[in-house]
N, CA, C and O atoms as a Tripos MOL2 file, in Angstrom:
@<TRIPOS>MOLECULE
protein
  284   283    71     0     0
PROTEIN
NO_CHARGES

@<TRIPOS>ATOM
      1 N         134.6190   94.2260   10.6940 N.3       1 UNK1
      2 CA        134.7520   94.7560   12.1000 C.3       1 UNK1
      3 C         134.4920   93.5680   13.0070 C.2       1 UNK1
      4 O         133.7970   92.6670   12.5390 O.2       1 UNK1
      5 N         134.9530   93.4450   14.2320 N.am      2 UNK2
      6 CA        134.3590   92.2040   15.2040 C.3       2 UNK2
      7 C         133.2500   92.5880   15.9750 C.2       2 UNK2
      8 O         132.9320   93.6730   16.4610 O.2       2 UNK2
      9 N         132.6650   91.3520   15.9920 N.am      3 UNK3
     10 CA        131.3710   91.4040   16.8180 C.3       3 UNK3
     11 C         131.7070   91.2820   18.2090 C.2       3 UNK3
     12 O         132.6430   90.5930   18.6140 O.2       3 UNK3
     13 N         130.7640   92.1080   19.1020 N.am      4 UNK4
     14 CA        131.0000   91.9660   20.5350 C.3       4 UNK4
     15 C         130.4450   90.6450   20.8390 C.2       4 UNK4
     16 O         129.5350   90.0630   20.2490 O.2       4 UNK4
     17 N         131.2840   90.1770   22.0700 N.am      5 UNK5
     18 CA        130.9210   88.8990   22.7880 C.3       5 UNK5
     19 C         131.0290   88.9430   24.3180 C.2       5 UNK5
     20 O         132.0210   89.3930   24.8910 O.2       5 UNK5
     21 N         130.0440   88.4920   24.8930 N.am      6 UNK6
     22 CA        129.7820   88.5080   26.1230 C.3       6 UNK6
     23 C         130.8160   87.4540   26.9700 C.2       6 UNK6
     24 O         130.7530   86.2640   26.6630 O.2       6 UNK6
     25 N         131.5900   87.7980   27.8350 N.am      7 UNK7
     26 CA        132.6180   87.0480   28.6360 C.3       7 UNK7
     27 C         132.0610   86.5430   29.9680 C.2       7 UNK7
     28 O         131.5360   87.3180   30.7670 O.2       7 UNK7
     29 N         132.1850   85.2280   30.1950 N.am      8 UNK8
     30 CA        131.4520   84.5450   31.4460 C.3       8 UNK8
     31 C         132.7560   83.5300   31.9980 C.2       8 UNK8
     32 O         133.3030   82.5850   31.4290 O.2       8 UNK8
     33 N         133.0060   84.1580   33.3730 N.am      9 UNK9
     34 CA        133.7890   83.1750   34.0580 C.3       9 UNK9
     35 C         133.1990   82.6130   35.3580 C.2       9 UNK9
     36 O         132.5430   83.2310   36.1960 O.2       9 UNK9
     37 N         133.5820   81.2390   35.3640 N.am     10 UNK10
     38 CA        132.9360   80.4310   36.4630 C.3      10 UNK10
     39 C         133.4610   81.0020   37.8500 C.2      10 UNK10
     40 O         132.7600   81.1730   38.8470 O.2      10 UNK10
     41 N         134.7910   81.2630   37.7370 N.am     11 UNK11
     42 CA        135.4590   81.8260   38.8530 C.3      11 UNK11
     43 C         135.0750   83.1880   39.5400 C.2      11 UNK11
     44 O         135.6490   83.6050   40.5460 O.2      11 UNK11
     45 N         134.1130   83.7990   38.9400 N.am     12 UNK12
     46 CA        133.8600   85.0280   39.2800 C.3      12 UNK12
     47 C         132.3230   85.1920   39.6570 C.2      12 UNK12
     48 O         131.5810   84.3110   39.2220 O.2      12 UNK12
     49 N         131.7900   86.1450   40.3640 N.am     13 UNK13
     50 CA        130.4330   86.1840   40.6540 C.3      13 UNK13
     51 C         129.6250   86.2800   39.3450 C.2      13 UNK13
     52 O         129.9820   86.9900   38.4050 O.2      13 UNK13
     53 N         128.5270   85.5310   39.3450 N.am     14 UNK14
     54 CA        127.6730   85.3960   38.2760 C.3      14 UNK14
     55 C         127.0250   86.8350   38.0420 C.2      14 UNK14
     56 O         126.7030   87.5350   39.0010 O.2      14 UNK14
     57 N         126.8580   87.2230   36.7830 N.am     15 UNK15
     58 CA        125.9880   88.5800   36.6650 C.3      15 UNK15
     59 C         124.6870   88.4950   37.2440 C.2      15 UNK15
     60 O         124.0830   87.4350   37.4090 O.2      15 UNK15
     61 N         124.2460   89.6810   37.5630 N.am     16 UNK16
     62 CA        122.9360   89.7980   38.0970 C.3      16 UNK16
     63 C         121.8840   90.4670   37.2410 C.2      16 UNK16
     64 O         122.2590   91.5760   36.8600 O.2      16 UNK16
     65 N         120.8090   90.1580   36.8710 N.am     17 UNK17
     66 CA        120.0410   90.6160   35.8490 C.3      17 UNK17
     67 C         120.3150   90.4090   34.3480 C.2      17 UNK17
     68 O         120.5070   89.3380   33.7740 O.2      17 UNK17
     69 N         120.2940   91.7650   33.7800 N.am     18 UNK18
     70 CA        120.9220   91.6400   32.2820 C.3      18 UNK18
     71 C         122.2310   92.1440   32.2430 C.2      18 UNK18
     72 O         122.6870   92.4210   31.1330 O.2      18 UNK18
     73 N         123.0780   92.3550   33.4670 N.am     19 UNK19
     74 CA        124.5330   92.7020   33.3230 C.3      19 UNK19
     75 C         125.4120   91.4900   32.7710 C.2      19 UNK19
     76 O         125.0470   90.3200   32.6610 O.2      19 UNK19
     77 N         126.5090   91.9730   32.4850 N.am     20 UNK20
     78 CA        127.5170   90.8160   32.0030 C.3      20 UNK20
     79 C         128.8570   91.0660   32.7690 C.2      20 UNK20
     80 O         129.2390   92.2160   32.9890 O.2      20 UNK20
     81 N         129.5230   90.0290   33.1470 N.am     21 UNK21
     82 CA        130.8040   90.1150   33.7430 C.3      21 UNK21
     83 C         131.8270   90.9700   33.0630 C.2      21 UNK21
     84 O         132.6180   91.6900   33.6720 O.2      21 UNK21
     85 N         131.7600   90.8400   31.7050 N.am     22 UNK22
     86 CA        132.5070   91.5160   30.7890 C.3      22 UNK22
     87 C         131.9960   91.2280   29.2830 C.2      22 UNK22
     88 O         131.3930   90.2160   28.9260 O.2      22 UNK22
     89 N         132.4090   92.4650   28.3720 N.am     23 UNK23
     90 CA        132.2170   92.2310   27.0110 C.3      23 UNK23
     91 C         133.5010   92.6300   26.3690 C.2      23 UNK23
     92 O         134.1870   93.6020   26.6850 O.2      23 UNK23
     93 N         133.7510   91.7300   25.3950 N.am     24 UNK24
     94 CA        134.9600   91.6410   24.5550 C.3      24 UNK24
     95 C         134.5530   92.1440   23.1130 C.2      24 UNK24
     96 O         133.7440   91.5220   22.4250 O.2      24 UNK24
     97 N         135.2550   93.4760   22.6450 N.am     25 UNK25
     98 CA        134.9720   93.6690   21.3710 C.3      25 UNK25
     99 C         136.2000   94.0390   20.8540 C.2      25 UNK25
    100 O         136.8720   94.9420   21.3500 O.2      25 UNK25
    101 N         136.5860   93.2940   19.7320 N.am     26 UNK26
    102 CA        137.8850   93.4700   19.0510 C.3      26 UNK26
    103 C         139.0350   92.6740   20.0490 C.2      26 UNK26
    104 O         139.0510   91.4810   20.3510 O.2      26 UNK26
    105 N         139.9610   93.7250   20.4420 N.am     27 UNK27
    106 CA        140.9840   93.4170   21.2690 C.3      27 UNK27
    107 C         141.0230   94.0300   22.5860 C.2      27 UNK27
    108 O         141.9630   93.9750   23.3790 O.2      27 UNK27
    109 N         139.7650   94.6940   22.7580 N.am     28 UNK28
    110 CA        139.2500   95.3660   24.0070 C.3      28 UNK28
    111 C         138.5000   94.4840   24.8890 C.2      28 UNK28
    112 O         137.6100   93.7940   24.3930 O.2      28 UNK28
    113 N         138.7980   94.4090   26.3870 N.am     29 UNK29
    114 CA        137.6890   93.7540   27.2920 C.3      29 UNK29
    115 C         137.1130   94.9750   28.2690 C.2      29 UNK29
    116 O         137.8180   95.7470   28.9190 O.2      29 UNK29
    117 N         135.8620   94.9620   28.2210 N.am     30 UNK30
    118 CA        135.1410   96.1370   29.0580 C.3      30 UNK30
    119 C         134.6830   95.3560   30.3030 C.2      30 UNK30
    120 O         133.8150   94.4990   30.1400 O.2      30 UNK30
    121 N         135.1880   95.5740   31.5360 N.am     31 UNK31
    122 CA        134.7620   95.0400   32.6630 C.3      31 UNK31
    123 C         134.0310   96.1210   33.7740 C.2      31 UNK31
    124 O         134.4820   97.2470   33.9810 O.2      31 UNK31
    125 N         133.0850   95.6880   34.3000 N.am     32 UNK32
    126 CA        132.3570   96.6000   35.3550 C.3      32 UNK32
    127 C         131.6270   95.8890   36.2990 C.2      32 UNK32
    128 O         131.2100   94.7830   35.9550 O.2      32 UNK32
    129 N         131.3680   96.3260   37.5020 N.am     33 UNK33
    130 CA        130.6030   95.6740   38.5820 C.3      33 UNK33
    131 C         131.1310   94.6520   39.2720 C.2      33 UNK33
    132 O         130.3510   93.9280   39.8900 O.2      33 UNK33
    133 N         132.6100   94.3690   39.3160 N.am     34 UNK34
    134 CA        133.0190   93.4590   40.2120 C.3      34 UNK34
    135 C         133.0790   93.6220   41.5570 C.2      34 UNK34
    136 O         133.4330   94.7540   41.8870 O.2      34 UNK34
    137 N         132.8340   92.8160   42.5070 N.am     35 UNK35
    138 CA        132.9600   93.1470   43.8590 C.3      35 UNK35
    139 C         133.9030   91.9620   44.4900 C.2      35 UNK35
    140 O         134.3680   91.1320   43.7100 O.2      35 UNK35
    141 N         134.1410   91.8870   45.6500 N.am     36 UNK36
    142 CA        134.9060   90.7880   46.3230 C.3      36 UNK36
    143 C         134.0670   89.7330   46.8370 C.2      36 UNK36
    144 O         133.9990   89.3630   48.0090 O.2      36 UNK36
    145 N         133.4530   89.2980   45.8670 N.am     37 UNK37
    146 CA        132.3070   87.9240   46.1400 C.3      37 UNK37
    147 C         133.1160   86.5640   45.8330 C.2      37 UNK37
    148 O         133.6550   86.3430   44.7480 O.2      37 UNK37
    149 N         133.1280   85.6870   46.9260 N.am     38 UNK38
    150 CA        133.8560   84.4700   46.6830 C.3      38 UNK38
    151 C         132.9550   83.5110   46.3850 C.2      38 UNK38
    152 O         132.0940   83.1840   47.2010 O.2      38 UNK38
    153 N         133.0600   82.9410   45.1390 N.am     39 UNK39
    154 CA        132.1480   81.9190   44.4730 C.3      39 UNK39
    155 C         132.3510   80.6680   45.3260 C.2      39 UNK39
    156 O         131.3930   79.8970   45.3840 O.2      39 UNK39
    157 N         133.4270   80.3680   45.9750 N.am     40 UNK40
    158 CA        133.5180   78.9640   46.8060 C.3      40 UNK40
    159 C         132.5550   79.1380   48.0580 C.2      40 UNK40
    160 O         131.7170   78.2650   48.2820 O.2      40 UNK40
    161 N         132.6500   80.1210   48.7790 N.am     41 UNK41
    162 CA        131.7490   80.3830   49.7160 C.3      41 UNK41
    163 C         130.2400   80.9960   49.5590 C.2      41 UNK41
    164 O         129.3290   80.9880   50.3860 O.2      41 UNK41
    165 N         130.2660   81.4970   48.3170 N.am     42 UNK42
    166 CA        128.9770   82.1430   47.9720 C.3      42 UNK42
    167 C         128.4750   83.2880   49.0370 C.2      42 UNK42
    168 O         127.3420   83.5180   49.4610 O.2      42 UNK42
    169 N         129.7430   83.9260   49.3140 N.am     43 UNK43
    170 CA        129.4960   85.0950   50.2990 C.3      43 UNK43
    171 C         130.5430   86.2030   49.8960 C.2      43 UNK43
    172 O         131.6070   85.9890   49.3150 O.2      43 UNK43
    173 N         129.9900   87.5840   50.3580 N.am     44 UNK44
    174 CA        130.9630   88.5400   50.1520 C.3      44 UNK44
    175 C         132.0360   88.5770   51.2770 C.2      44 UNK44
    176 O         131.7780   88.4170   52.4700 O.2      44 UNK44
    177 N         133.3890   88.8280   50.7060 N.am     45 UNK45
    178 CA        134.4420   88.7370   51.6230 C.3      45 UNK45
    179 C         134.5010   90.0340   52.6740 C.2      45 UNK45
    180 O         134.6970   91.1470   52.1860 O.2      45 UNK45
    181 N         134.3600   89.9130   53.8800 N.am     46 UNK46
    182 CA        134.1500   91.0280   54.6930 C.3      46 UNK46
    183 C         135.2240   91.2130   55.7660 C.2      46 UNK46
    184 O         135.1540   92.1700   56.5370 O.2      46 UNK46
    185 N         136.2870   90.2580   55.8370 N.am     47 UNK47
    186 CA        137.2260   90.2950   56.9000 C.3      47 UNK47
    187 C         137.9880   91.7310   57.0990 C.2      47 UNK47
    188 O         138.2420   92.2520   58.1860 O.2      47 UNK47
    189 N         138.3310   92.3130   55.6520 N.am     48 UNK48
    190 CA        138.8650   93.6200   55.7790 C.3      48 UNK48
    191 C         138.8150   94.2630   54.3910 C.2      48 UNK48
    192 O         138.4990   93.5920   53.4090 O.2      48 UNK48
    193 N         139.1020   95.4640   54.3130 N.am     49 UNK49
    194 CA        139.0430   96.0280   52.9490 C.3      49 UNK49
    195 C         140.2070   95.3420   52.0410 C.2      49 UNK49
    196 O         140.1100   95.1970   50.8230 O.2      49 UNK49
    197 N         141.2490   94.9690   52.7740 N.am     50 UNK50
    198 CA        142.5020   94.2210   51.8100 C.3      50 UNK50
    199 C         142.1360   93.0060   51.3470 C.2      50 UNK50
    200 O         142.5800   92.6840   50.2450 O.2      50 UNK50
    201 N         141.1820   91.9870   52.1300 N.am     51 UNK51
    202 CA        140.9080   90.7880   51.8330 C.3      51 UNK51
    203 C         139.8300   91.0260   50.6730 C.2      51 UNK51
    204 O         139.8180   90.3690   49.6320 O.2      51 UNK51
    205 N         139.0970   91.8560   50.9260 N.am     52 UNK52
    206 CA        137.8200   92.1720   49.8100 C.3      52 UNK52
    207 C         138.3850   92.7240   48.5490 C.2      52 UNK52
    208 O         137.8300   92.4530   47.4840 O.2      52 UNK52
    209 N         139.3970   93.4430   48.5840 N.am     53 UNK53
    210 CA        140.1090   93.8910   47.4510 C.3      53 UNK53
    211 C         140.9080   92.7670   46.6720 C.2      53 UNK53
    212 O         141.0640   92.6980   45.4530 O.2      53 UNK53
    213 N         141.3260   91.9990   47.5370 N.am     54 UNK54
    214 CA        142.2010   90.6560   47.0520 C.3      54 UNK54
    215 C         141.3430   89.9380   46.1430 C.2      54 UNK54
    216 O         141.7260   89.5810   45.0290 O.2      54 UNK54
    217 N         140.0690   89.6980   46.6460 N.am     55 UNK55
    218 CA        138.9730   88.7940   46.0980 C.3      55 UNK55
    219 C         138.6800   89.2730   44.9900 C.2      55 UNK55
    220 O         138.6410   88.5670   43.9820 O.2      55 UNK55
    221 N         138.3920   90.6980   44.9800 N.am     56 UNK56
    222 CA        137.9080   91.4570   43.6630 C.3      56 UNK56
    223 C         138.8270   91.3660   42.6310 C.2      56 UNK56
    224 O         138.3780   91.2450   41.4910 O.2      56 UNK56
    225 N         140.2620   91.4060   42.8400 N.am     57 UNK57
    226 CA        141.3050   91.3990   41.9450 C.3      57 UNK57
    227 C         141.4280   89.8600   41.4370 C.2      57 UNK57
    228 O         141.8880   89.6850   40.3090 O.2      57 UNK57
    229 N         141.0950   88.8920   42.1050 N.am     58 UNK58
    230 CA        141.1080   87.5060   41.6640 C.3      58 UNK58
    231 C         139.8280   87.2760   40.7890 C.2      58 UNK58
    232 O         139.8370   86.3660   39.9610 O.2      58 UNK58
    233 N         138.8370   87.9960   40.9340 N.am     59 UNK59
    234 CA        137.7780   87.9110   40.0910 C.3      59 UNK59
    235 C         138.0600   88.3860   38.8330 C.2      59 UNK59
    236 O         137.6700   87.7090   37.8820 O.2      59 UNK59
    237 N         138.8280   89.7030   38.5670 N.am     60 UNK60
    238 CA        138.8100   90.4580   37.7230 C.3      60 UNK60
    239 C         139.9040   89.6660   36.9480 C.2      60 UNK60
    240 O         139.6830   89.5630   35.7410 O.2      60 UNK60
    241 N         141.0430   89.0880   37.4170 N.am     61 UNK61
    242 CA        141.7780   88.2560   36.6970 C.3      61 UNK61
    243 C         141.1070   86.9770   36.1410 C.2      61 UNK61
    244 O         141.4650   86.5700   35.0360 O.2      61 UNK61
    245 N         140.1960   86.3500   36.8110 N.am     62 UNK62
    246 CA        139.4110   85.2770   36.0140 C.3      62 UNK62
    247 C         138.8440   85.6460   35.0880 C.2      62 UNK62
    248 O         138.9110   84.8750   34.1300 O.2      62 UNK62
    249 N         138.0740   86.8680   34.8910 N.am     63 UNK63
    250 CA        137.1540   87.2410   33.7040 C.3      63 UNK63
    251 C         137.9990   87.8120   32.5210 C.2      63 UNK63
    252 O         137.5920   87.8360   31.3600 O.2      63 UNK63
    253 N         139.2410   88.2790   32.9440 N.am     64 UNK64
    254 CA        140.0880   88.8480   31.8820 C.3      64 UNK64
    255 C         140.8210   87.4670   31.1880 C.2      64 UNK64
    256 O         140.9990   87.3640   29.9750 O.2      64 UNK64
    257 N         141.1690   86.5380   32.0780 N.am     65 UNK65
    258 CA        141.5900   85.3460   31.5010 C.3      65 UNK65
    259 C         140.4230   84.6270   30.5700 C.2      65 UNK65
    260 O         140.7260   84.2210   29.4480 O.2      65 UNK65
    261 N         139.2900   84.5090   31.0020 N.am     66 UNK66
    262 CA        138.3270   84.1300   30.2000 C.3      66 UNK66
    263 C         138.0990   84.5190   28.8070 C.2      66 UNK66
    264 O         137.6490   83.8570   27.8720 O.2      66 UNK66
    265 N         138.5480   85.8630   28.8720 N.am     67 UNK67
    266 CA        138.2300   86.7630   27.7250 C.3      67 UNK67
    267 C         139.7120   86.3870   26.7040 C.2      67 UNK67
    268 O         139.8560   86.8680   25.5800 O.2      67 UNK67
    269 N         140.6060   85.5550   27.2860 N.am     68 UNK68
    270 CA        141.8280   85.4120   26.5460 C.3      68 UNK68
    271 C         142.8740   86.1210   26.6190 C.2      68 UNK68
    272 O         143.8750   85.9950   25.9140 O.2      68 UNK68
    273 N         142.6660   87.0330   27.6200 N.am     69 UNK69
    274 CA        143.9480   88.0820   28.3520 C.3      69 UNK69
    275 C         144.6570   87.7330   29.4320 C.2      69 UNK69
    276 O         144.6590   86.5660   29.8230 O.2      69 UNK69
    277 N         145.3100   88.6500   30.0150 N.am     70 UNK70
    278 CA        146.1900   88.3550   31.1400 C.3      70 UNK70
    279 C         146.4560   89.6580   31.7890 C.2      70 UNK70
    280 O         146.5460   90.6910   31.1250 O.2      70 UNK70
    281 N         146.5930   89.6250   33.1620 N.am     71 UNK71
    282 CA        147.0870   90.8230   33.8980 C.3      71 UNK71
    283 C         148.5450   90.7190   34.0100 C.2      71 UNK71
    284 O         149.1840   91.6010   34.5830 O.2      71 UNK71
@<TRIPOS>BOND
     1     1     2 1
     2     2     3 1
     3     3     4 2
     4     3     5 am
     5     5     6 1
     6     6     7 1
     7     7     8 2
     8     7     9 am
     9     9    10 1
    10    10    11 1
    11    11    12 2
    12    11    13 am
    13    13    14 1
    14    14    15 1
    15    15    16 2
    16    15    17 am
    17    17    18 1
    18    18    19 1
    19    19    20 2
    20    19    21 am
    21    21    22 1
    22    22    23 1
    23    23    24 2
    24    23    25 am
    25    25    26 1
    26    26    27 1
    27    27    28 2
    28    27    29 am
    29    29    30 1
    30    30    31 1
    31    31    32 2
    32    31    33 am
    33    33    34 1
    34    34    35 1
    35    35    36 2
    36    35    37 am
    37    37    38 1
    38    38    39 1
    39    39    40 2
    40    39    41 am
    41    41    42 1
    42    42    43 1
    43    43    44 2
    44    43    45 am
    45    45    46 1
    46    46    47 1
    47    47    48 2
    48    47    49 am
    49    49    50 1
    50    50    51 1
    51    51    52 2
    52    51    53 am
    53    53    54 1
    54    54    55 1
    55    55    56 2
    56    55    57 am
    57    57    58 1
    58    58    59 1
    59    59    60 2
    60    59    61 am
    61    61    62 1
    62    62    63 1
    63    63    64 2
    64    63    65 am
    65    65    66 1
    66    66    67 1
    67    67    68 2
    68    67    69 am
    69    69    70 1
    70    70    71 1
    71    71    72 2
    72    71    73 am
    73    73    74 1
    74    74    75 1
    75    75    76 2
    76    75    77 am
    77    77    78 1
    78    78    79 1
    79    79    80 2
    80    79    81 am
    81    81    82 1
    82    82    83 1
    83    83    84 2
    84    83    85 am
    85    85    86 1
    86    86    87 1
    87    87    88 2
    88    87    89 am
    89    89    90 1
    90    90    91 1
    91    91    92 2
    92    91    93 am
    93    93    94 1
    94    94    95 1
    95    95    96 2
    96    95    97 am
    97    97    98 1
    98    98    99 1
    99    99   100 2
   100    99   101 am
   101   101   102 1
   102   102   103 1
   103   103   104 2
   104   103   105 am
   105   105   106 1
   106   106   107 1
   107   107   108 2
   108   107   109 am
   109   109   110 1
   110   110   111 1
   111   111   112 2
   112   111   113 am
   113   113   114 1
   114   114   115 1
   115   115   116 2
   116   115   117 am
   117   117   118 1
   118   118   119 1
   119   119   120 2
   120   119   121 am
   121   121   122 1
   122   122   123 1
   123   123   124 2
   124   123   125 am
   125   125   126 1
   126   126   127 1
   127   127   128 2
   128   127   129 am
   129   129   130 1
   130   130   131 1
   131   131   132 2
   132   131   133 am
   133   133   134 1
   134   134   135 1
   135   135   136 2
   136   135   137 am
   137   137   138 1
   138   138   139 1
   139   139   140 2
   140   139   141 am
   141   141   142 1
   142   142   143 1
   143   143   144 2
   144   143   145 am
   145   145   146 1
   146   146   147 1
   147   147   148 2
   148   147   149 am
   149   149   150 1
   150   150   151 1
   151   151   152 2
   152   151   153 am
   153   153   154 1
   154   154   155 1
   155   155   156 2
   156   155   157 am
   157   157   158 1
   158   158   159 1
   159   159   160 2
   160   159   161 am
   161   161   162 1
   162   162   163 1
   163   163   164 2
   164   163   165 am
   165   165   166 1
   166   166   167 1
   167   167   168 2
   168   167   169 am
   169   169   170 1
   170   170   171 1
   171   171   172 2
   172   171   173 am
   173   173   174 1
   174   174   175 1
   175   175   176 2
   176   175   177 am
   177   177   178 1
   178   178   179 1
   179   179   180 2
   180   179   181 am
   181   181   182 1
   182   182   183 1
   183   183   184 2
   184   183   185 am
   185   185   186 1
   186   186   187 1
   187   187   188 2
   188   187   189 am
   189   189   190 1
   190   190   191 1
   191   191   192 2
   192   191   193 am
   193   193   194 1
   194   194   195 1
   195   195   196 2
   196   195   197 am
   197   197   198 1
   198   198   199 1
   199   199   200 2
   200   199   201 am
   201   201   202 1
   202   202   203 1
   203   203   204 2
   204   203   205 am
   205   205   206 1
   206   206   207 1
   207   207   208 2
   208   207   209 am
   209   209   210 1
   210   210   211 1
   211   211   212 2
   212   211   213 am
   213   213   214 1
   214   214   215 1
   215   215   216 2
   216   215   217 am
   217   217   218 1
   218   218   219 1
   219   219   220 2
   220   219   221 am
   221   221   222 1
   222   222   223 1
   223   223   224 2
   224   223   225 am
   225   225   226 1
   226   226   227 1
   227   227   228 2
   228   227   229 am
   229   229   230 1
   230   230   231 1
   231   231   232 2
   232   231   233 am
   233   233   234 1
   234   234   235 1
   235   235   236 2
   236   235   237 am
   237   237   238 1
   238   238   239 1
   239   239   240 2
   240   239   241 am
   241   241   242 1
   242   242   243 1
   243   243   244 2
   244   243   245 am
   245   245   246 1
   246   246   247 1
   247   247   248 2
   248   247   249 am
   249   249   250 1
   250   250   251 1
   251   251   252 2
   252   251   253 am
   253   253   254 1
   254   254   255 1
   255   255   256 2
   256   255   257 am
   257   257   258 1
   258   258   259 1
   259   259   260 2
   260   259   261 am
   261   261   262 1
   262   262   263 1
   263   263   264 2
   264   263   265 am
   265   265   266 1
   266   266   267 1
   267   267   268 2
   268   267   269 am
   269   269   270 1
   270   270   271 1
   271   271   272 2
   272   271   273 am
   273   273   274 1
   274   274   275 1
   275   275   276 2
   276   275   277 am
   277   277   278 1
   278   278   279 1
   279   279   280 2
   280   279   281 am
   281   281   282 1
   282   282   283 1
   283   283   284 2
@<TRIPOS>SUBSTRUCTURE
     1 UNK1         2 RESIDUE 1 A UNK
     2 UNK2         6 RESIDUE 1 A UNK
     3 UNK3        10 RESIDUE 1 A UNK
     4 UNK4        14 RESIDUE 1 A UNK
     5 UNK5        18 RESIDUE 1 A UNK
     6 UNK6        22 RESIDUE 1 A UNK
     7 UNK7        26 RESIDUE 1 A UNK
     8 UNK8        30 RESIDUE 1 A UNK
     9 UNK9        34 RESIDUE 1 A UNK
    10 UNK10       38 RESIDUE 1 A UNK
    11 UNK11       42 RESIDUE 1 A UNK
    12 UNK12       46 RESIDUE 1 A UNK
    13 UNK13       50 RESIDUE 1 A UNK
    14 UNK14       54 RESIDUE 1 A UNK
    15 UNK15       58 RESIDUE 1 A UNK
    16 UNK16       62 RESIDUE 1 A UNK
    17 UNK17       66 RESIDUE 1 A UNK
    18 UNK18       70 RESIDUE 1 A UNK
    19 UNK19       74 RESIDUE 1 A UNK
    20 UNK20       78 RESIDUE 1 A UNK
    21 UNK21       82 RESIDUE 1 A UNK
    22 UNK22       86 RESIDUE 1 A UNK
    23 UNK23       90 RESIDUE 1 A UNK
    24 UNK24       94 RESIDUE 1 A UNK
    25 UNK25       98 RESIDUE 1 A UNK
    26 UNK26      102 RESIDUE 1 A UNK
    27 UNK27      106 RESIDUE 1 A UNK
    28 UNK28      110 RESIDUE 1 A UNK
    29 UNK29      114 RESIDUE 1 A UNK
    30 UNK30      118 RESIDUE 1 A UNK
    31 UNK31      122 RESIDUE 1 A UNK
    32 UNK32      126 RESIDUE 1 A UNK
    33 UNK33      130 RESIDUE 1 A UNK
    34 UNK34      134 RESIDUE 1 A UNK
    35 UNK35      138 RESIDUE 1 A UNK
    36 UNK36      142 RESIDUE 1 A UNK
    37 UNK37      146 RESIDUE 1 A UNK
    38 UNK38      150 RESIDUE 1 A UNK
    39 UNK39      154 RESIDUE 1 A UNK
    40 UNK40      158 RESIDUE 1 A UNK
    41 UNK41      162 RESIDUE 1 A UNK
    42 UNK42      166 RESIDUE 1 A UNK
    43 UNK43      170 RESIDUE 1 A UNK
    44 UNK44      174 RESIDUE 1 A UNK
    45 UNK45      178 RESIDUE 1 A UNK
    46 UNK46      182 RESIDUE 1 A UNK
    47 UNK47      186 RESIDUE 1 A UNK
    48 UNK48      190 RESIDUE 1 A UNK
    49 UNK49      194 RESIDUE 1 A UNK
    50 UNK50      198 RESIDUE 1 A UNK
    51 UNK51      202 RESIDUE 1 A UNK
    52 UNK52      206 RESIDUE 1 A UNK
    53 UNK53      210 RESIDUE 1 A UNK
    54 UNK54      214 RESIDUE 1 A UNK
    55 UNK55      218 RESIDUE 1 A UNK
    56 UNK56      222 RESIDUE 1 A UNK
    57 UNK57      226 RESIDUE 1 A UNK
    58 UNK58      230 RESIDUE 1 A UNK
    59 UNK59      234 RESIDUE 1 A UNK
    60 UNK60      238 RESIDUE 1 A UNK
    61 UNK61      242 RESIDUE 1 A UNK
    62 UNK62      246 RESIDUE 1 A UNK
    63 UNK63      250 RESIDUE 1 A UNK
    64 UNK64      254 RESIDUE 1 A UNK
    65 UNK65      258 RESIDUE 1 A UNK
    66 UNK66      262 RESIDUE 1 A UNK
    67 UNK67      266 RESIDUE 1 A UNK
    68 UNK68      270 RESIDUE 1 A UNK
    69 UNK69      274 RESIDUE 1 A UNK
    70 UNK70      278 RESIDUE 1 A UNK
    71 UNK71      282 RESIDUE 1 A UNK
């Protein structure tokens, strides 16, 4: 059986406290708590809902890719 491993992407918001960006277990990646945080500006994207969602999806994509997957 596969061991679980923490997934970390420098392109997404760093986890706060004891949380992880994602956990990979076997061929499954569990993500949670992603927000529209821009690591380049170190700020939450607030221009519009669409802009925040776009940043959130970029963050999710980077975490999935760090786990060896793709969207």
